[in-house]
N, CA, C and O atoms as a DFTB+ gen file, in Angstrom:
376 C
 N C O
     1  1     -11.474     -20.858      -1.588
     2  2     -11.739     -19.554      -1.159
     3  2     -10.929     -18.414      -1.897
     4  3      -9.770     -18.761      -2.123
     5  1     -11.195     -17.351      -2.257
     6  2     -10.345     -16.474      -3.170
     7  2      -9.655     -15.748      -2.076
     8  3      -9.816     -15.586      -0.867
     9  1      -8.893     -15.411      -2.918
    10  2      -7.506     -14.534      -2.187
    11  2      -8.119     -13.298      -1.721
    12  3      -7.579     -12.963      -0.667
    13  1      -8.842     -12.654      -2.008
    14  2      -9.607     -11.009      -1.696
    15  2     -10.297     -11.682      -0.361
    16  3     -10.023     -10.983       0.614
    17  1     -10.890     -12.514      -0.102
    18  2     -11.502     -13.029       1.138
    19  2     -10.486     -12.697       2.290
    20  3     -10.693     -11.979       3.269
    21  1      -9.320     -13.392       1.949
    22  2      -8.279     -13.748       2.934
    23  2      -7.630     -12.082       3.847
    24  3      -7.276     -11.926       5.016
    25  1      -7.695     -11.223       2.843
    26  2      -7.377      -9.788       2.937
    27  2      -8.193      -8.882       3.572
    28  3      -8.494      -7.899       2.895
    29  1      -8.666      -8.950       4.773
    30  2      -9.714      -8.250       5.069
    31  2      -9.169      -6.755       5.336
    32  3     -10.005      -5.855       5.411
    33  1      -7.882      -6.475       5.474
    34  2      -7.689      -4.773       5.391
    35  2      -8.033      -4.257       4.232
    36  3      -8.151      -3.036       4.128
    37  1      -8.270      -5.174       3.073
    38  2      -8.080      -4.012       1.785
    39  2      -9.212      -3.116       1.672
    40  3      -9.018      -2.139       0.948
    41  1     -10.529      -3.235       2.304
    42  2     -11.574      -2.450       2.103
    43  2     -11.166      -0.995       2.806
    44  3     -11.361       0.126       2.336
    45  1     -10.538      -1.350       4.078
    46  2     -10.117      -0.468       4.939
    47  2      -8.959       0.681       4.135
    48  3      -8.730       1.891       4.127
    49  1      -8.459      -0.531       3.527
    50  2      -6.944       1.007       2.471
    51  2      -7.725       1.065       1.633
    52  3      -7.280       2.105       1.147
    53  1      -8.627       0.809       0.956
    54  2      -9.276       1.482      -0.095
    55  2      -9.697       2.753       0.160
    56  3      -9.508       3.773      -0.502
    57  1     -10.382       2.567       1.352
    58  2     -11.036       3.759       2.309
    59  2      -9.770       4.762       2.208
    60  3      -9.784       5.794       1.536
    61  1      -8.773       4.347       2.906
    62  2      -7.551       5.438       3.189
    63  2      -7.084       6.220       1.969
    64  3      -6.978       7.446       1.946
    65  1      -6.808       5.378       0.932
    66  2      -6.510       5.958      -0.481
    67  2      -7.532       6.994      -0.872
    68  3      -7.202       8.170      -1.026
    69  1      -8.969       6.502      -1.062
    70  2     -10.035       7.351      -1.585
    71  2      -9.936       8.825      -0.909
    72  3     -10.000       9.921      -1.466
    73  1      -9.764       8.521       0.427
    74  2      -9.859       9.977       1.456
    75  2      -8.479      10.558       0.612
    76  3      -8.564      11.535      -0.133
    77  1      -7.090       9.750       0.857
    78  2      -6.338      10.980       0.357
    79  2      -6.396      11.670      -1.086
    80  3      -5.988      12.809      -1.311
    81  1      -6.967      10.809      -2.032
    82  2      -7.347      11.311      -3.399
    83  2      -8.252      12.488      -3.200
    84  3      -7.804      13.578      -3.555
    85  1      -9.256      12.447      -2.772
    86  2      -9.876      13.425      -2.154
    87  2      -9.172      14.739      -1.550
    88  3      -9.491      15.869      -1.921
    89  1      -8.230      14.496      -0.626
    90  2      -7.175      15.704      -0.016
    91  2      -6.525      16.046      -1.755
    92  3      -6.549      17.096      -2.397
    93  1      -6.112      15.016      -2.028
    94  2      -5.513      15.560      -2.871
    95  2      -5.776      16.348      -4.086
    96  3      -4.982      17.187      -4.513
    97  1      -7.202      15.989      -4.782
    98  2      -7.998      16.866      -5.065
    99  2      -8.301      18.506      -4.615
   100  3      -8.397      19.419      -5.435
   101  1      -8.401      18.629      -3.449
   102  2      -8.532      19.763      -2.547
   103  2      -7.247      20.591      -2.924
   104  3      -7.429      21.713      -3.398
   105  1      -5.694      20.031      -2.714
   106  2      -4.827      20.464      -3.096
   107  2      -4.636      21.030      -4.063
   108  3      -3.887      22.006      -4.102
   109  1      -5.382      20.476      -5.282
   110  2      -5.038      20.937      -6.526
   111  2      -5.841      22.131      -6.767
   112  3      -5.439      22.942      -7.601
   113  1      -7.126      22.371      -6.018
   114  2      -7.836      23.291      -6.098
   115  2      -7.085      24.478      -5.160
   116  3      -7.185      25.637      -5.562
   117  1      -6.479      24.263      -4.155
   118  2      -5.744      25.523      -3.540
   119  2      -4.664      25.557      -4.441
   120  3      -4.596      26.784      -4.508
   121  1      -3.632      25.109      -5.296
   122  2      -3.052      25.662      -5.905
   123  2      -3.248      26.334      -7.009
   124  3      -2.524      27.245      -7.411
   125  1      -4.495      25.804      -7.689
   126  2      -5.554      26.942      -8.735
   127  2      -5.589      28.299      -7.908
   128  3      -5.048      29.344      -8.272
   129  1      -6.199      28.144      -6.918
   130  2      -6.601      29.322      -6.179
   131  2      -5.393      30.316      -5.847
   132  3      -5.397      31.480      -5.445
   133  1      -4.496      29.549      -6.123
   134  2      -3.134      30.881      -5.450
   135  2      -2.631      30.498      -4.223
   136  3      -1.793      31.301      -3.813
   137  1      -2.820      29.633      -3.540
   138  2      -2.518      29.363      -1.586
   139  2      -1.470      29.749      -1.610
   140  3      -0.977      29.802      -2.737
   141  1      -0.652      30.178      -0.513
   142  2       0.778      29.903      -0.432
   143  2       1.455      28.732      -0.609
   144  3       0.877      27.649      -0.709
   145  1       2.717      28.880      -0.658
   146  2       3.057      27.566      -1.107
   147  2       3.731      26.874       0.137
   148  3       4.145      25.717       0.060
   149  1       3.830      27.658       1.333
   150  2       4.099      26.668       2.721
   151  2       2.882      25.680       3.011
   152  3       2.934      24.532       3.453
   153  1       1.686      26.496       2.615
   154  2      -0.020      25.742       2.698
   155  2       0.266      24.354       1.807
   156  3       0.190      23.156       2.080
   157  1       0.567      24.972       0.820
   158  2       0.414      23.840      -0.247
   159  2       1.663      22.496       0.409
   160  3       1.364      21.306       0.508
   161  1       2.907      23.037       0.744
   162  2       3.551      21.688       1.233
   163  2       3.234      21.048       2.279
   164  3       3.498      19.848       2.347
   165  1       2.617      21.691       3.291
   166  2       1.935      20.919       4.436
   167  2       1.200      20.158       3.959
   168  3       1.564      18.998       4.150
   169  1      -0.062      20.297       3.183
   170  2      -0.975      19.426       2.901
   171  2      -0.523      18.469       2.038
   172  3      -1.288      17.506       1.977
   173  1       0.844      18.360       1.070
   174  2       1.138      17.625       0.504
   175  2       1.782      16.806       1.106
   176  3       1.986      15.732       0.540
   177  1       2.319      17.030       2.451
   178  2       3.182      16.084       3.123
   179  2       2.007      15.250       3.796
   180  3       2.172      14.056       4.044
   181  1       0.702      15.970       4.115
   182  2      -0.403      15.126       4.491
   183  2      -0.500      13.987       3.531
   184  3      -0.338      12.791       3.773
   185  1      -0.799      14.580       2.371
   186  2      -1.306      13.486       1.552
   187  2      -0.222      12.010       1.546
   188  3      -0.585      10.834       1.581
   189  1       1.330      12.615       1.484
   190  2       2.164      11.489       1.366
   191  2       1.930      10.616       2.463
   192  3       1.592       9.454       2.234
   193  1       2.095      11.115       3.865
   194  2       1.819      10.182       4.965
   195  2       0.698       9.344       4.513
   196  3       0.817       8.119       4.512
   197  1      -0.351       9.907       4.140
   198  2      -1.732       8.927       4.510
   199  2      -1.332       7.947       3.317
   200  3      -1.723       6.804       3.552
   201  1      -0.493       8.108       1.798
   202  2      -0.522       6.781       1.305
   203  2       0.623       6.273       1.831
   204  3       0.881       5.086       1.633
   205  1       1.319       6.926       2.434
   206  2       2.619       5.838       3.132
   207  2       1.891       4.887       4.082
   208  3       2.082       3.672       4.027
   209  1       1.043       5.464       4.969
   210  2       0.589       4.603       6.051
   211  2      -0.717       3.366       5.231
   212  3      -1.055       2.274       5.689
   213  1      -1.176       3.984       4.032
   214  2      -1.949       2.936       3.399
   215  2      -0.883       1.775       2.922
   216  3      -1.144       0.593       3.142
   217  1       0.351       2.176       2.249
   218  2       1.333       1.044       1.576
   219  2       1.740       0.262       2.996
   220  3       1.793      -0.967       2.986
   221  1       1.965       0.853       3.960
   222  2       2.520       0.273       5.447
   223  2       1.517      -0.798       5.693
   224  3       1.741      -2.007       5.628
   225  1       0.383      -0.222       5.983
   226  2      -0.913      -1.304       6.129
   227  2      -1.126      -2.730       5.302
   228  3      -1.199      -3.873       5.752
   229  1      -1.194      -2.296       4.051
   230  2      -0.894      -3.336       2.806
   231  2      -0.021      -4.194       2.944
   232  3      -0.342      -5.367       2.752
   233  1       1.465      -3.833       3.352
   234  2       2.631      -4.727       3.236
   235  2       2.229      -5.435       4.719
   236  3       2.266      -6.664       4.662
   237  1       1.944      -5.017       5.711
   238  2       1.682      -5.544       6.498
   239  2       0.775      -7.034       6.645
   240  3       1.094      -8.143       7.074
   241  1      -0.909      -6.308       5.889
   242  2      -1.395      -7.646       5.729
   243  2      -0.757      -8.643       4.953
   244  3      -0.853      -9.842       5.211
   245  1       0.067      -8.051       3.753
   246  2       0.609      -9.156       3.140
   247  2       1.555     -10.108       3.943
   248  3       1.571     -11.330       3.793
   249  1       2.187      -9.542       4.642
   250  2       3.228     -10.322       5.333
   251  2       2.505     -11.650       5.946
   252  3       2.667     -12.858       5.773
   253  1       1.491     -10.732       6.870
   254  2       0.787     -11.731       7.689
   255  2       0.091     -12.725       6.780
   256  3       0.279     -13.903       7.083
   257  1      -0.697     -12.477       5.695
   258  2      -1.393     -13.250       5.035
   259  2      -0.311     -14.374       4.794
   260  3      -0.547     -15.543       5.098
   261  1       0.989     -13.940       4.185
   262  2       1.583     -15.329       3.925
   263  2       2.343     -16.059       4.631
   264  3       2.962     -17.060       4.268
   265  1       2.296     -15.361       6.093
   266  2       2.728     -16.229       6.898
   267  2       1.458     -17.542       7.268
   268  3       1.532     -18.770       7.294
   269  1       0.362     -16.591       7.513
   270  2      -0.630     -17.737       7.673
   271  2      -0.650     -19.017       6.966
   272  3      -0.691     -20.165       7.409
   273  1      -0.605     -18.461       5.481
   274  2      -0.692     -19.593       4.556
   275  2       0.320     -20.471       4.616
   276  3       0.108     -21.678       4.503
   277  1       1.863     -19.829       4.852
   278  2       2.554     -20.816       4.962
   279  2       2.855     -21.573       6.036
   280  3       3.655     -22.507       6.000
   281  1       2.126     -21.144       7.207
   282  2       1.882     -22.110       8.469
   283  2       0.742     -23.532       8.217
   284  3       0.805     -24.706       8.583
   285  1      -0.516     -22.564       7.227
   286  2      -1.277     -23.816       6.692
   287  2      -1.038     -25.051       5.731
   288  3      -1.574     -26.158       5.689
   289  1      -0.070     -24.481       4.994
   290  2       0.257     -25.288       3.963
   291  2       1.470     -26.163       3.885
   292  3       2.270     -26.207       4.820
   293  1       1.648     -26.978       2.605
   294  2       3.064     -27.295       2.871
   295  2       4.484     -26.414       2.759
   296  3       4.503     -25.188       2.646
   297  1       5.498     -27.146       2.803
   298  2       6.609     -26.162       2.626
   299  2       6.752     -25.070       1.550
   300  3       6.899     -25.509       0.409
   301  1       6.742     -24.081       1.654
   302  2       6.942     -23.155       0.608
   303  2       7.961     -23.462      -0.384
   304  3       9.119     -23.749      -0.082
   305  1       7.469     -23.392      -1.692
   306  2       8.423     -23.316      -2.931
   307  2       9.150     -22.198      -3.022
   308  3       8.535     -21.136      -2.926
   309  1      10.348     -22.171      -3.190
   310  2      11.660     -21.374      -3.619
   311  2      11.917     -21.271      -4.705
   312  3      12.294     -22.205      -5.413
   313  1      11.715     -19.726      -5.184
   314  2      11.776     -19.735      -6.858
   315  2      13.550     -18.810      -6.924
   316  3      13.864     -17.747      -6.389
   317  1      14.176     -19.507      -7.569
   318  2      15.520     -19.001      -7.687
   319  2      15.400     -17.743      -8.802
   320  3      14.912     -17.807      -9.930
   321  1      16.007     -16.570      -8.123
   322  2      16.016     -15.181      -8.631
   323  2      16.656     -15.566     -10.182
   324  3      17.299     -16.580     -10.453
   325  1      16.356     -14.658     -10.939
   326  2      17.122     -14.542     -12.291
   327  2      18.317     -13.715     -11.992
   328  3      18.394     -13.037     -10.968
   329  1      19.541     -13.793     -13.175
   330  2      20.480     -13.134     -12.874
   331  2      20.413     -11.934     -12.732
   332  3      20.971     -11.388     -11.780
   333  1      19.387     -10.938     -14.075
   334  2      19.285      -9.716     -13.735
   335  2      18.174      -8.923     -12.325
   336  3      18.008      -7.717     -12.141
   337  1      17.675      -9.880     -11.661
   338  2      16.884      -9.553     -10.747
   339  2      17.376      -9.109      -9.722
   340  3      18.555      -9.392      -9.512
   341  1      16.636      -8.252      -8.726
   342  2      17.227      -7.502      -7.741
   343  2      16.495      -8.350      -6.381
   344  3      16.963      -8.497      -5.251
   345  1      15.236      -8.816      -6.919
   346  2      14.383      -9.178      -5.686
   347  2      15.024     -10.482      -5.477
   348  3      15.667     -11.245      -6.199
   349  1      14.557     -10.490      -3.989
   350  2      14.824     -11.946      -3.379
   351  2      13.717     -13.039      -3.556
   352  3      12.492     -12.924      -3.503
   353  1      14.394     -13.979      -3.751
   354  2      12.975     -15.397      -4.079
   355  2      12.093     -15.031      -3.054
   356  3      12.371     -14.521      -1.968
   357  1      10.941     -15.362      -3.536
   358  2       9.448     -15.078      -3.057
   359  2       8.777     -16.345      -2.471
   360  3       9.501     -17.306      -2.734
   361  1       7.609     -16.746      -1.737
   362  2       7.140     -17.323      -1.763
   363  2       5.421     -16.915      -2.144
   364  3       4.637     -17.766      -2.564
   365  1       5.138     -15.835      -1.966
   366  2       3.934     -15.073      -1.825
   367  2       4.179     -13.919      -2.819
   368  3       5.227     -13.276      -2.762
   369  1       3.409     -13.704      -3.551
   370  2       3.273     -12.632      -4.461
   371  2       2.355     -11.320      -3.806
   372  3       1.439     -11.550      -3.017
   373  1       2.752      -9.769      -4.275
   374  2       1.801      -8.792      -3.633
   375  2       0.567      -9.225      -4.608
   376  3      -0.532      -8.684      -4.491
């Protein structure tokens, strides 16, 4: 079974990001039309929230997937971090 089949939330996340992309394009149009800065800031904030929510959904899906994978398989192999790495050891990649 391929990894894409296990991440059922990806199509919904892609839809969210495409919607945010369209919203961002409309904001570019607002800037070009000379709309007030307050309106621009409000719309940019909405796009930021949409992207943050998509990111949150992706991360939650990733965590759920890793937990399921860990429960189904053998004990996860821990990878020692390199000296220059700030990341903690991980058994599942994004």
